C-alpha positions as CSV (number, residue, x, y, z in Angstrom):
1,M,11.7,-30.4,-6.2
2,S,13.8,-30.0,-9.6
3,A,17.1,-28.7,-9.1
4,G,16.9,-25.8,-10.3
5,E,14.7,-24.6,-8.9
6,R,15.1,-21.0,-6.8
7,T,13.8,-22.8,-3.8
8,E,16.3,-25.3,-3.7
9,D,17.9,-26.8,0.0
10,M,21.4,-24.2,-0.5
11,N,18.4,-21.1,-1.0
12,R,16.4,-22.2,1.9
13,L,17.3,-20.0,5.3
14,P,17.3,-22.7,8.1
15,D,16.1,-23.3,11.2
16,E,18.6,-21.4,12.3
17,T,18.5,-18.2,10.3
18,A,14.7,-18.1,9.1
19,E,13.2,-17.5,13.2
20,K,10.1,-18.1,13.0
21,A,8.1,-14.7,14.2
22,P,4.4,-15.2,16.6
23,A,1.6,-16.3,14.5
24,A,0.5,-14.3,11.4
25,E,-2.8,-12.8,11.6
26,A,-6.0,-14.7,11.1
27,S,-7.0,-13.9,8.1
28,F,-2.7,-14.5,7.1
29,A,-2.8,-18.0,8.9
30,S,-3.3,-20.6,6.6
31,A,-2.3,-19.4,2.9
32,Y,0.8,-17.0,4.5
33,T,4.3,-18.2,7.3
34,D,5.4,-15.7,9.0
35,D,8.8,-16.0,8.7
36,G,12.5,-13.8,10.5
37,F,14.9,-12.2,8.8
38,L,18.9,-11.0,9.5
39,G,18.4,-12.6,12.8
40,G,14.9,-11.4,13.3
41,R,15.6,-8.0,12.7
42,L,12.5,-8.8,9.8
43,H,9.2,-10.8,10.3
44,L,7.7,-11.2,6.7
45,L,4.9,-13.0,5.0
46,Q,5.3,-15.1,2.7
47,P,3.2,-18.0,0.4
48,A,2.7,-20.7,2.1
49,K,2.8,-22.8,-1.0
50,G,4.5,-21.8,-4.3
51,Y,7.9,-19.7,-4.6
52,R,9.2,-18.6,-1.2
53,A,12.1,-16.2,-0.9
54,G,15.1,-18.2,0.8
55,I,19.4,-16.6,0.9
56,D,19.7,-15.5,-2.8
57,A,17.7,-12.3,-2.0
58,V,19.5,-12.1,1.1
59,L,22.6,-12.2,-0.4
60,L,21.2,-9.6,-2.9
61,A,20.4,-7.0,-0.9
62,A,23.7,-7.3,0.9
63,S,25.9,-6.5,-2.4
64,V,23.9,-3.6,-3.0
65,P,26.4,-0.5,-2.5
66,A,23.7,1.8,-1.4
67,R,24.6,4.8,1.3
68,L,22.6,6.6,3.1
69,G,19.9,8.2,1.3
70,E,20.1,6.9,-1.7
71,H,17.4,5.3,-4.1
72,A,17.0,1.5,-5.4
73,L,14.7,-0.3,-7.1
74,E,13.8,-3.9,-7.1
75,A,12.4,-5.4,-9.8
76,G,10.5,-9.0,-9.6
77,S,10.3,-7.8,-6.0
78,G,7.6,-10.9,-4.6
79,V,6.7,-10.2,-1.2
80,G,9.8,-8.0,-1.3
81,V,12.9,-9.7,0.7
82,A,15.3,-8.8,-0.5
83,S,13.7,-4.6,-0.3
84,L,13.8,-5.0,2.7
85,C,16.3,-6.5,4.1
86,L,18.1,-3.7,2.1
87,A,16.1,-1.3,3.5
88,A,16.9,-2.7,7.5
89,R,20.9,-2.5,6.2
90,V,20.8,1.2,5.0
91,S,18.9,3.3,7.1
92,D,17.1,6.4,5.2
93,A,17.8,4.5,1.9
94,V,13.9,5.4,-0.7
95,I,13.9,2.2,-2.0
96,A,10.5,0.8,-3.9
97,G,10.1,-2.6,-5.7
98,L,7.9,-3.6,-9.0
99,E,6.9,-7.0,-9.4
100,L,4.2,-8.6,-11.7
101,Q,1.2,-10.1,-9.2
102,P,-0.8,-8.1,-7.3
103,E,-1.1,-10.3,-4.7
104,L,3.0,-10.7,-4.0
105,A,2.7,-6.5,-4.3
106,R,0.1,-6.3,-2.0
107,V,1.6,-8.3,0.1
108,A,5.1,-6.6,-0.1
109,Q,3.2,-3.6,1.2
110,E,1.9,-4.9,4.1
111,N,5.6,-6.7,4.8
112,A,6.9,-2.8,5.6
113,R,4.1,-2.0,7.1
114,R,4.4,-4.2,9.7
115,N,8.1,-3.7,10.2
116,G,7.7,-0.6,10.8
117,L,9.4,0.3,6.7
118,G,6.6,1.9,4.9
119,D,7.9,5.5,4.6
120,R,10.5,4.6,3.0
121,V,9.3,1.1,1.4
122,S,6.6,0.7,-1.6
123,F,6.0,-1.9,-4.4
124,H,4.5,-1.3,-7.4
125,E,2.0,-3.8,-9.5
126,G,3.8,-4.1,-13.2
127,D,5.8,-5.8,-15.9
128,V,9.7,-4.8,-16.9
129,G,9.0,-4.9,-20.0
130,A,6.4,-2.4,-19.3
131,R,6.7,1.3,-21.6
132,V,8.6,4.0,-20.2
133,R,5.8,6.2,-19.5
134,D,3.4,3.1,-17.6
135,L,6.7,2.9,-15.1
136,A,7.1,6.6,-15.1
137,A,3.2,7.3,-14.6
138,L,3.9,4.6,-11.4
139,G,6.2,7.0,-10.4
140,L,9.2,4.8,-11.3
141,E,10.7,7.3,-13.0
142,P,14.0,6.3,-15.5
143,Q,17.6,7.2,-15.2
144,S,16.5,7.6,-11.1
145,W,18.2,5.4,-9.3
146,H,21.2,4.5,-8.2
147,H,20.4,1.1,-8.0
148,V,18.8,-0.9,-9.8
149,F,18.6,-5.0,-8.4
150,M,17.4,-8.0,-9.1
151,N,17.2,-11.8,-9.1
152,P,15.2,-12.9,-12.5
153,P,13.2,-16.5,-13.6
154,F,15.6,-18.7,-13.5
155,H,13.7,-20.3,-16.5
156,D,12.6,-19.7,-20.6
157,A,8.5,-21.7,-20.7
158,A,9.5,-22.3,-24.3
159,A,12.4,-25.0,-22.7
160,S,11.0,-26.2,-19.7
161,T,8.0,-28.1,-17.4
162,L,5.8,-25.0,-16.2
163,P,5.5,-25.6,-12.1
164,P,2.0,-26.5,-11.1
165,D,1.7,-24.0,-8.5
166,A,0.9,-20.6,-10.8
167,G,2.7,-18.3,-8.7
168,K,5.7,-20.3,-8.9
169,A,5.6,-20.4,-12.3
170,R,5.8,-16.5,-12.6
171,A,8.5,-16.4,-10.6
172,H,10.2,-18.8,-11.6
173,M,9.6,-18.5,-15.9
174,T,10.1,-15.8,-17.6
175,L,6.4,-15.8,-19.2
176,G,7.1,-13.1,-21.7
177,S,10.2,-11.2,-20.7
178,D,13.4,-12.7,-20.9
179,L,16.7,-12.2,-19.3
180,A,18.1,-9.8,-21.6
181,D,14.3,-7.7,-20.7
182,W,14.9,-7.8,-17.5
183,V,18.5,-6.2,-18.3
184,R,17.3,-4.0,-20.8
185,F,14.5,-2.4,-17.6
186,A,17.4,-2.3,-15.3
187,C,19.7,-0.2,-17.8
188,V,16.3,1.7,-18.5
189,M,15.9,3.0,-15.1
190,V,19.5,3.4,-13.6
191,R,21.2,6.9,-13.9
192,P,24.5,7.1,-15.2
193,K,27.7,5.8,-12.4
194,G,24.7,3.5,-10.9
195,T,24.8,0.5,-10.2
196,V,23.3,-2.8,-12.0
197,S,22.8,-6.0,-8.9
198,I,21.8,-9.3,-10.5
199,V,22.0,-13.2,-8.3
200,H,21.4,-16.0,-10.9
201,R,22.3,-19.3,-12.0
202,A,26.1,-19.6,-12.3
203,D,25.1,-20.9,-16.1
204,A,23.3,-18.7,-17.1
205,L,27.0,-15.9,-16.6
206,S,27.2,-16.0,-20.1
207,Q,23.2,-14.8,-20.6
208,I,23.9,-12.0,-18.9
209,L,27.3,-10.7,-19.9
210,V,26.3,-10.3,-23.6
211,A,22.4,-8.3,-22.1
212,L,25.0,-6.0,-20.0
213,E,27.4,-5.5,-22.6
214,G,26.8,-1.8,-24.3
215,H,25.4,-1.0,-21.2
216,V,27.4,-1.3,-18.2
217,G,30.9,-2.1,-17.7
218,G,33.6,-2.3,-14.4
219,I,31.5,-5.9,-14.2
220,E,32.3,-7.4,-11.2
221,V,31.4,-11.2,-10.6
222,F,30.9,-13.1,-7.9
223,P,30.5,-16.8,-7.2
224,L,28.2,-18.3,-4.2
225,W,30.0,-21.6,-3.4
226,P,27.8,-24.1,-2.0
227,A,30.5,-25.2,0.3
228,A,34.6,-25.2,-0.7
229,G,35.4,-27.3,-3.9
230,K,32.2,-27.6,-5.1
231,P,31.2,-25.6,-8.3
232,A,29.5,-22.3,-8.1
233,S,25.5,-22.6,-8.4
234,R,24.7,-18.9,-8.2
235,V,26.7,-15.6,-9.2
236,I,26.4,-12.5,-8.4
237,V,27.3,-10.0,-10.9
238,R,27.6,-6.2,-10.4
239,G,28.3,-3.1,-13.3
240,I,28.2,0.6,-13.1
241,R,26.6,2.5,-16.1
242,G,28.8,3.9,-18.5
243,S,31.7,2.8,-17.1
244,R,34.0,2.1,-19.1
245,A,36.6,-0.2,-16.7
246,P,37.0,-3.8,-17.5
247,L,35.4,-7.0,-16.1
248,T,36.8,-8.3,-12.2
249,L,35.7,-12.1,-11.6
250,R,35.8,-12.0,-7.5
251,P,37.2,-14.9,-4.9
252,G,32.7,-15.3,-4.1
253,L,32.2,-16.4,-1.1
254,V,31.6,-20.1,0.4
255,L,28.4,-20.4,2.2
256,H,28.8,-23.9,3.9
257,G,31.4,-25.5,6.4
258,R,32.8,-29.4,6.3
259,D,30.0,-29.2,9.2
260,G,27.2,-28.2,6.6
261,R,26.7,-24.9,8.9
262,F,27.0,-21.1,7.2
263,T,30.7,-19.8,7.7
264,E,31.4,-16.9,9.6
265,R,31.2,-14.5,6.8
266,A,27.6,-15.9,5.7
267,E,26.6,-15.9,9.2
268,D,27.4,-12.2,9.3
269,I,25.3,-11.6,6.2
270,L,22.4,-13.8,6.8
271,R,21.9,-13.5,10.1
272,H,23.3,-9.8,11.6
273,G,22.3,-7.4,8.3
274,A,26.1,-7.1,7.2
275,P,27.3,-5.6,4.2
276,L,28.5,-8.7,1.0
277,L,31.3,-7.0,-0.3
278,L,32.3,-8.4,-3.3
279,D,36.8,-7.0,-3.2
280,Q,36.6,-8.7,0.3
281,P,39.1,-11.4,-0.1
282,L,37.8,-15.1,1.5
């Protein structure tokens, strides 16, 4: 597994965080695993092969500053891990996900149903590059969402080798929609003064900031450090549509201690569903 894949070891949920739930239904048994998130509060089906969500999705969800009754939209929702983690943390929040791969969108809806969240979390098949009227036809009205959040593909297909698994290729590669398209989608969908949240590779930070320029302000850059003294491999970037406030570089979060286990703060987020407050000191 290459260091650039979204499922690298840093982003896998180890056994103490991703507890195995009871075996999935027989029809899913060979193709899907049934994994626990947030200390077992959520039991989510994921493909046994191909792209599998890890801690990026959980941390992204924890960083979205949603409040009771607000509406949030996830771009590239996969099997729904980030959306459902957000729904589990913020009761009464209404969440929708947009996913390009039909099978993943169906599994995401099943995950919402089997976790008792189907009444306020929905998933739709579609592309971030779709026309506004087509998105509206799905019930995804532009400029109506308090929060838009996303974990965009990490690689440009023209400059990278495609993974052999087709699903993983779609998850990791832009395949027609580049990072600017994802940011453009978010800025079209979010309401004025709403937030746009992105988790991505740290080395893509300059691209993210260029794409956000002129659309959002009050940007916060929050590094995710694998361990103290190690370079950040991920960043969470959040901005407010229409804000003129300056950029702030936050201290970030150290994920692992010297013993290799999650730090106390990371554990609170990953296992206990605590929010990730970007302005909270280390």
